[in-house]
Structure formats: C-alpha cells, structure tokens
PABASE-989327 format. One record per residue (C-alpha): x, z, y. Coordinates in pm, 1 decimal, padded with zeros to 6 digits, always signed. Each point is the difference from the previous one (the first is absolute). Example, Ala and Ser with C-alpha at 12.3 -4.5 7.8 and 13.67 -1.06 7.14 Angstrom:
2
+01230.0|+00780.0|-00450.0
+00137.0|-00066.0|+00344.0
//
This chain:
294
+03975.5|+02309.6|-05064.2
+00019.9|-00383.0|+00090.7
-00346.9|-00023.4|-00152.6
-00107.9|+00261.3|+00268.7
+00184.1|-00191.9|+00299.4
-00151.0|-00308.3|-00122.8
-00350.4|+00117.5|-00015.1
+00075.4|+00163.5|+00356.9
+00165.2|-00330.5|+00140.8
-00307.2|-00217.6|-00131.9
-00287.4|+00277.6|+00185.7
+00196.9|-00058.9|+00342.5
+00003.0|-00345.0|-00011.9
-00375.5|-00006.5|-00079.5
-00070.4|+00226.9|+00266.0
+00222.5|-00209.5|+00225.9
-00193.1|-00275.4|-00077.9
-00303.6|+00141.7|+00073.0
+00085.5|+00133.4|+00395.5
+00096.3|-00339.1|+00044.7
-00272.4|-00142.7|-00100.1
-00212.3|+00196.5|+00156.9
+00240.0|-00032.2|+00333.4
-00047.3|-00356.0|-00037.7
-00367.8|+00010.1|-00039.3
-00046.7|+00243.7|+00283.8
+00211.7|-00266.2|+00203.4
-00254.3|-00244.3|-00064.1
-00303.7|+00211.0|+00054.4
+00131.1|+00099.5|+00369.0
+00098.2|-00359.6|+00045.4
-00289.7|-00132.3|-00061.9
-00213.5|+00240.0|+00203.4
+00277.9|-00101.2|+00265.2
-00134.3|-00339.0|-00021.1
-00320.1|+00066.8|-00023.8
-00025.3|+00155.0|+00330.7
+00191.5|-00283.4|+00177.3
-00303.6|-00246.0|-00158.8
-00273.1|+00205.2|+00134.6
+00155.3|+00066.5|+00321.1
+00044.3|-00352.6|+00041.9
-00355.3|-00054.5|-00106.7
-00111.3|+00218.5|+00228.8
+00210.0|-00164.9|+00253.1
-00159.1|-00343.0|-00059.9
-00319.7|+00141.2|-00012.3
+00041.9|+00169.8|+00346.7
+00128.3|-00326.3|+00145.1
-00315.0|-00197.2|-00120.5
-00250.6|+00278.8|+00161.1
+00184.8|-00049.6|+00328.9
+00023.0|-00408.6|-00048.6
-00396.4|+00027.8|-00068.8
-00073.5|+00221.8|+00287.3
+00257.1|-00225.3|+00236.5
-00187.4|-00318.3|-00114.0
-00362.1|+00177.8|+00097.2
+00151.3|+00093.9|+00295.4
+00050.3|-00359.9|+00131.2
-00302.3|-00134.4|-00109.0
-00131.6|+00289.9|+00221.2
+00284.7|-00128.6|+00291.9
-00176.7|-00347.3|-00023.9
-00387.7|+00109.7|+00006.9
+00063.0|+00203.8|+00274.9
+00184.8|-00287.0|+00161.9
-00260.9|-00250.8|-00023.3
-00243.8|+00247.2|+00171.4
-00062.9|-00013.4|+00384.4
-00126.5|+00294.2|+00006.4
+00124.7|+00293.8|-00153.9
-00137.2|+00098.5|-00362.9
+00034.3|+00367.2|+00024.5
-00055.0|+00017.1|-00376.8
+00240.1|-00233.6|-00034.6
+00266.0|+00179.9|+00182.0
-00099.6|+00291.4|-00139.1
+00033.8|-00086.5|-00366.5
+00360.5|-00136.3|+00072.4
+00101.3|+00299.9|+00116.4
-00070.5|+00182.0|-00294.2
+00197.5|-00264.3|-00170.8
+00281.9|+00083.4|+00212.9
-00028.8|+00374.8|-00079.4
-00025.5|+00006.4|-00367.8
+00353.8|-00257.4|+00041.9
+00126.3|+00266.9|+00187.1
-00093.0|+00276.6|-00255.5
+00099.0|-00239.0|-00329.8
+00369.3|-00037.4|+00158.2
+00049.5|+00380.9|-00005.7
-00188.1|+00066.3|-00311.6
+00184.1|+00100.2|-00308.5
+00022.4|-00224.5|-00286.2
-00196.3|+00117.9|-00249.3
-00306.6|-00099.0|-00224.2
-00243.1|+00186.9|+00188.2
+00077.8|-00054.6|+00364.4
+00034.1|-00394.8|-00117.6
-00327.1|+00053.0|-00148.4
-00172.1|+00112.5|+00318.2
+00151.0|-00224.4|+00178.4
-00140.8|-00282.7|-00233.7
-00366.6|+00142.2|+00017.3
+00051.6|+00019.1|+00391.3
+00054.6|-00339.5|-00023.1
-00255.0|-00151.4|-00168.0
-00231.3|+00205.4|+00223.6
+00118.1|-00160.6|+00260.1
-00030.1|-00386.4|-00131.3
-00322.5|+00062.8|-00069.6
-00077.2|+00146.7|+00364.1
+00208.6|-00307.7|+00105.9
-00206.3|-00290.0|-00219.1
-00291.0|+00177.6|+00226.7
+00127.9|-00005.1|+00316.4
+00163.1|-00317.1|+00003.2
-00346.6|-00183.2|-00183.8
-00174.2|+00142.1|+00282.1
+00259.7|-00116.4|+00259.5
-00026.9|-00322.8|-00111.9
-00381.1|+00009.1|+00028.6
+00020.0|+00116.4|+00372.8
+00224.5|-00289.9|+00083.9
-00227.5|-00231.8|-00075.5
-00288.1|+00194.1|+00108.9
+00153.8|+00029.7|+00365.8
+00102.0|-00336.4|+00032.8
-00391.2|-00089.3|-00033.7
-00110.6|+00276.7|+00250.6
+00242.3|-00076.7|+00236.0
-00174.2|-00337.6|+00062.8
-00319.9|+00182.5|+00058.8
+00072.5|+00340.0|+00130.5
+00198.3|+00119.5|+00306.0
+00316.6|+00224.9|-00023.2
-00197.6|+00316.5|-00003.7
-00263.0|-00081.3|-00224.8
+00334.2|-00105.5|-00280.5
+00198.5|+00316.1|+00090.3
-00328.0|+00188.3|-00051.0
-00060.0|-00151.7|-00320.2
+00355.1|+00049.8|-00147.0
-00008.4|+00337.5|+00040.9
-00320.2|+00015.9|-00223.8
+00199.3|-00223.3|-00265.9
+00309.4|+00205.4|+00017.0
-00245.9|+00334.8|-00085.8
-00131.4|-00143.0|-00293.4
+00318.0|-00125.6|-00122.4
+00117.8|+00407.0|+00033.7
-00325.9|+00099.1|-00207.8
+00129.4|-00290.2|-00253.8
+00327.3|+00141.9|-00062.6
-00095.7|+00388.3|-00014.6
-00280.5|-00086.6|-00261.5
+00278.3|-00228.7|-00227.3
+00262.7|+00309.1|+00067.4
-00258.1|+00237.5|-00142.5
-00086.2|-00197.1|-00249.7
+00396.7|-00045.5|-00106.5
+00053.5|+00408.7|+00023.5
-00314.3|+00071.0|-00158.8
+00122.3|+00018.2|-00402.7
+00285.8|+00221.4|+00109.8
-00019.5|+00397.8|-00055.7
+00146.3|+00055.3|+00369.8
-00128.5|-00010.4|+00323.9
+00150.9|-00300.8|+00218.6
-00090.4|-00102.2|+00367.3
-00098.6|-00331.5|+00179.9
-00083.3|-00107.4|+00317.6
+00311.8|+00208.2|+00182.3
+00024.5|-00029.5|+00408.3
+00229.4|+00153.6|+00207.9
+00049.1|+00036.1|+00427.6
+00048.9|+00180.4|+00285.5
-00287.2|+00158.5|+00220.0
-00098.9|+00129.9|+00305.8
-00185.5|+00342.0|-00002.7
-00213.2|+00032.7|+00283.5
-00080.3|+00401.6|+00093.4
-00355.3|-00059.9|-00112.6
+00141.5|-00132.1|-00352.0
-00053.0|-00357.1|+00012.2
+00258.9|-00173.0|-00173.9
+00126.1|-00353.7|+00151.5
+00267.1|-00232.9|-00180.5
+00301.6|-00098.0|+00163.0
+00327.2|-00198.9|-00117.3
+00182.2|+00185.1|+00284.1
+00235.8|+00246.2|-00134.2
+00006.1|+00204.9|+00321.4
-00340.4|+00070.0|+00022.8
-00064.2|+00026.0|-00336.9
-00114.9|+00377.3|-00077.1
-00040.7|+00014.4|-00392.7
+00035.1|-00279.7|-00260.8
-00371.6|+00001.4|-00188.2
+00034.8|-00157.5|-00364.8
-00336.2|-00084.4|-00175.3
-00040.9|-00079.8|-00420.3
-00225.7|-00032.2|-00236.7
+00049.0|+00175.3|-00293.5
-00150.6|-00195.7|-00284.8
-00272.4|+00112.1|-00256.8
+00143.4|+00061.9|-00350.6
-00242.2|+00151.7|-00244.5
+00290.8|+00136.5|-00230.1
+00122.2|+00174.2|+00258.4
-00167.5|+00351.9|-00017.3
-00179.1|+00067.9|+00333.3
+00104.0|+00326.3|+00191.3
+00270.9|+00099.4|+00293.6
+00328.7|-00232.9|+00011.4
+00239.4|-00087.3|+00236.9
+00239.8|-00311.9|+00065.7
+00336.8|-00006.2|+00205.5
+00000.7|-00171.7|+00328.8
+00353.2|-00093.3|+00094.2
+00067.2|-00157.3|+00342.9
+00329.3|-00143.6|+00109.9
+00105.1|-00081.2|+00344.3
+00230.3|-00290.0|+00088.5
+00309.5|+00209.9|-00068.8
-00129.2|+00086.6|-00363.9
-00076.1|+00339.0|+00135.8
-00258.7|+00201.8|-00176.6
-00297.5|+00078.5|+00274.0
-00289.3|+00303.6|-00012.8
+00102.0|+00306.3|-00230.3
+00282.4|-00159.3|-00151.4
+00003.6|+00233.4|-00312.4
+00158.0|-00116.8|-00399.6
-00186.6|+00083.9|-00284.0
+00209.1|-00110.0|-00335.4
-00194.8|-00157.5|-00281.9
+00258.2|-00023.1|-00309.5
+00304.2|-00129.7|+00155.4
-00165.5|-00185.3|+00283.7
+00006.2|+00179.0|+00311.7
-00232.9|-00121.5|+00279.3
+00014.1|+00059.5|+00349.8
-00393.8|-00032.4|+00156.3
-00154.1|+00061.6|+00327.5
-00342.5|+00154.8|-00130.3
-00219.6|+00056.0|-00265.3
-00331.1|-00208.3|-00049.8
-00241.2|+00262.4|-00102.2
-00356.2|-00109.4|-00129.5
-00252.8|+00092.8|-00273.8
-00070.7|-00330.2|-00241.6
-00311.1|-00043.1|-00158.6
+00037.0|-00351.7|-00164.8
-00083.7|-00222.0|+00287.3
+00167.9|-00179.9|+00248.8
+00147.2|+00288.2|+00288.8
+00127.0|-00136.7|+00324.9
+00240.1|+00252.9|+00147.1
+00181.4|-00022.6|+00343.0
+00283.9|+00213.2|+00108.4
+00271.4|+00060.1|+00305.6
+00320.5|+00022.3|+00056.8
+00151.5|+00097.9|+00314.9
+00342.9|+00011.8|+00120.9
+00243.6|+00267.0|+00093.7
+00052.8|-00140.5|+00321.3
-00044.1|-00379.6|+00092.1
-00041.7|-00312.6|-00172.5
+00284.6|-00224.5|-00045.5
-00072.7|-00374.2|-00000.3
+00008.3|-00233.7|-00345.6
-00131.9|+00027.2|-00334.1
-00148.6|+00262.0|-00165.1
-00087.9|+00038.6|-00327.2
-00280.5|+00202.1|-00175.7
+00013.9|+00040.1|-00387.8
-00257.5|+00213.1|-00202.1
+00124.7|+00133.5|-00315.6
-00164.5|+00160.5|-00312.1
+00247.2|+00259.9|-00098.6
+00329.9|-00198.2|-00020.7
-00217.7|-00343.0|-00051.1
-00021.3|-00170.5|+00299.2
-00362.9|-00182.1|+00028.3
-00020.2|-00174.7|+00315.8
+00238.6|-00103.5|+00277.7
-00064.1|-00154.9|+00373.0
+00194.9|-00032.9|+00340.4
-00045.2|-00062.1|+00377.5
+00160.2|-00047.3|+00298.2
-00020.2|+00242.1|+00326.3
+00188.3|-00210.0|+00284.4
//
C-alpha cells in the first residue's frame, strides 16, 4: 500500500513539473512575441519618420528653387504640391510593411523627377540670364514657356521609365483646374471659385508591357477645402480599406501611354481654397495633385 501511494505521489510530481515547464515556456514565448511586436512597431514608426523626413527635405529643395525664380515655374510648383499631397497621405497611413514600401517607392519616383526638374531649372537660370541681355521681356517669357514644356515632357518620360517594370498600372502628369463651360461646349480655365462650373482633371496612364490589354478602371477622388468628396461620393471596399471616390475612370488599355481627362461637378457652388485630387488603383494611391480656387 505504501509503495502504491509513493508511486502516485511521484507521478503527480512529474505531471506538475511538466505543467510548470509548459506554463513557463508559454509565458516566455508570449513575452517574446510581445517584445518582437513592439520592436517591429518601433522599426515601422522609425521608417515612417525617415520617409517623412526625406519628403520634407525634398520639399525644402523645391521651395528654394521656386523662390529663386522670378517667373513662376509651374512644373516645380506642381511637383512641390505632389510631395505635399504624399506627405499628407503618409501622416494618416497605417504602419505596415506594404504601406511603407509603397510610400518609399513613390518617394524614389519623386526623387528621380526632382533630379530632372532641378537640373533643368539650373540650366534655365543660366540661359535666362544670357537671353535677358539680347531679348526683350516678351521673348524671354515665350522662351521660358517653351523650356518649361520641354521639362514637363522629360518629367513624364522619367516617371514612365520608373514604373515600367511594375505589374500594375501607374499614372503620370496629373493636373486639375477649374473650368468655365460655355453653351457651345468650349472650356475656359479659371482660378475663380464662383466662375468655375466643373473641375477638369487630366492624367496619362503610363505604358506597361507587364499589364494585359483590355478594359481597366481607376478611382478618382476630389476633396474640397473642407475635405468633402465631390462628385458621386460613393464607397467601395478593398479588404479592410474603404475608399470614397468621386468617379470611376474607365478606359481601354492597349499597352501604350494613354491620355485621359475627366470632369467633376459640385452639388452646389465651389468653395474658395485648396482642392486635392487623388488617383487610386484599387486601394493604392498612384497619383496626387492639388490646386487653389480663389
């Protein structure tokens, strides 16, 4: 009888020992997972701050270049606005690897664009100084306008090269502005809020041989100065992401650059202030710009 009780006590001790070891092991594993999560969150936050810092430094370089120009360079101003739009999106973005990789990719694209624009801007400053000695002010403005157009073509070519190897559609050269629509159908650009009938936005779908030809669609989001979504203001959900959009831009893609223009009208009058235009490929932001109505 004593031997039986002893064996039972020994078995109980062994079982308790195993349970204790499992409890300690589980606690250690849980603690490790928690610590790893904190480390990953800290790393993602740090990476997000680095991307924001890089974009901020890039914006400062544009501010310097814009300030040095006596005549407004629209290409530099539009590029600066795109950076601000990307910074605004980054501030409210989720801390995830995919999100940060997407923003880093857009930053690298903007970096290449900036190198081209600032190099061209330096050339323009030198050329303008020489032209000023032999041409009157009218010819100078005409020459600058031509040079700015050439710079924009270089910019679009560079951006198309950056996205060429990605297996998704990308857009370049996004522009938006208010227009007056005459009864004849003629459109007149305007910066006046009260005179604007619609917002016209145009962009180019970049050539990408990795994307199959056929019917495609992108989602356009236009935000007024109060961050209200203009146009249809409908919703679509991609996984856990809900997107409010102004319109769906539908087109037939034939594996070549495609220029597209769309119109968005308000339900009432346009408000004065800054308007933001975003182009989404499903839930991914692929282009952004802004403009002001006075």
